[in-house]
C-alpha positions, -999 to 999 in steps of 0.1 A, spaced: 30 219 -214 46 229 -181 40 199 -159 51 218 -128 20 240 -131 -5 212 -133 -26 209 -101 -26 172 -94 -57 171 -72 -64 139 -53 -93 115 -58 -121 130 -37 -131 94 -27 -98 89 -8 -98 93 30 -81 123 45 -74 105 77 -81 68 85 -111 48 72 -118 16 91 -128 -12 68 -135 -39 94 -122 -73 104 -108 -96 77 -99 -133 81 -61 -133 77 -52 -165 95 -43 -186 65 -24 -157 49 -6 -148 81 6 -184 86 19 -186 51 37 -153 54 53 -163 87 66 -194 69 85 -174 43 123 -182 47 146 -153 55 165 -158 22 133 -153 3 126 -120 22 161 -109 14 160 -117 -23 126 -102 -28 136 -71 -10 168 -67 -30 147 -69 -62 119 -46 -52 110 -15 -73 101 7 -43 136 15 -30 130 46 -10 152 59 18 123 67 40 115 30 42 148 24 61 151 -13 72 115 -23 62 116 -52 38 91 -59 11 78 -86 -11 62 -67 -40 35 -87 -58 20 -62 -82 33 -27 -92 26 2 -114 45 4 -147 51 41 -142 50 64 -112 28 88 -133 -1 64 -141 -20 40 -118 -40 25 -147 -11 3 -160 4 -22 -137 19 -57 -138 22 -89 -119 57 -96 -104 70 -131 -102 58 -138 -66 22 -130 -76 17 -164 -91 26 -181 -59 6 -158 -36 -25 -150 -57 -47 -178 -44 -40 -168 -7 -43 -131 -13 -74 -127 -34 -99 -137 -7 -83 -111 17 -82 -84 -10 -118 -91 -20 -132 -90 15 -113 -59 25 -127 -38 -4 -162 -51 -3 -178 -19 12 -165 3 -17 -189 -14 -40 -169 -10 -72 -179 -33 -100 -145 -30 -117 -120 -25 -89 -83 -28 -97 -53 -35 -75 -24 -17 -91 1 -22 -62 1 -52 -38 29 -59 -14 39 -75 20 59 -51 42 80 -63 72 92 -38 97 117 -52 122 117 -44 159 132 -9 163 123 -1 127 110 32 114 94 46 83 104 82 82 79 111 78 69 115 41 41 118 16 35 96 -14 42 122 -39 42 104 -73 11 111 -95 2 74 -95 -5 76 -57 -30 104 -61 -60 83 -72 -61 48 -57 -71 41 -21 -41 31 1 -51 1 23 -33 -18 51 -42 -51 65 -20 -59 96 -9 -95 97 14 -93 128 20 -64 152 28 -56 188 14 -29 212 43 -6 206 38 -1 169 26 34 162 15 48 129 8 85 122 -18 93 96 -43 122 92 -26 142 119 -29 116 147 -12 85 160 -28 51 156 -23 15 165 -38 -9 139 -48 -43 154 -41 -76 135 -68 -84 110 -85 -49 111 -82 -34 76 -78 4 72 -76 28 44 -50 55 52 -42 90 39 -10 85 20 -10 121 6 -5 138 39 26 134 62 28 99 77 53 78 95 55 45 114 76 34 143 81 -1 158 92 3 194 83 -33 202 104 -65 202 87 -83 173 82 -76 136 53 -57 122 40 -73 89 13 -57 68 -4 -65 36 -4 -31 18 -22 -25 -14 -39 2 -36 -74 0 -51 -94 21 -75 -126 21 -95 -119 16 -132 -153 31 -139 -146 64 -121 -139 93 -145 -102 101 -147 -89 134 -134 -85 163 -158 -48 165 -152 -40 130 -162 -40 134 -200 -18 166 -200 6 149 -176 11 119 -197 12 139 -229 40 160 -214 59 128 -205 58 113 -240 
């Protein structure tokens, strides 16, 4: 099988721009995140699985992650998940309520901290495991000079206002302010949705 000839079509349920999901109570989670010591941020960032050059100086605490960049259906808890699960689950559950999925799954969950002056360079999420889940941001801290580009337009996402973003089109983020931008970022999909036709041939070619 020639994997390069497979057409990896995106989940038609994903947004092609920005989908506003409404306000979420993030106060308790934000306060806990702001109390994370610098050495913990540094250690977690050094051990993260998503070491991509486009992320530049943005640091991450990765809580859940996919086992393979080819398949969103298999994921695992990372060590920090046990500590953060109780604080995160109410926010995750509230954020995805309007999707109405009876068996929703969170394959990737992370905290992302972009420093003042930081940038995430233009890119697309090209790995096959990014084609199917919704990509969702919940801003925990920001400032007026943080600009995100999704769906062909610039946006400013307020604290506590959850959004699904188009991760398959070109996107970037710039923090021109004087304070950090911290987002809860996660993926979400419907385990009952039929899988795309290209998934089995892709995984078969990888075995």
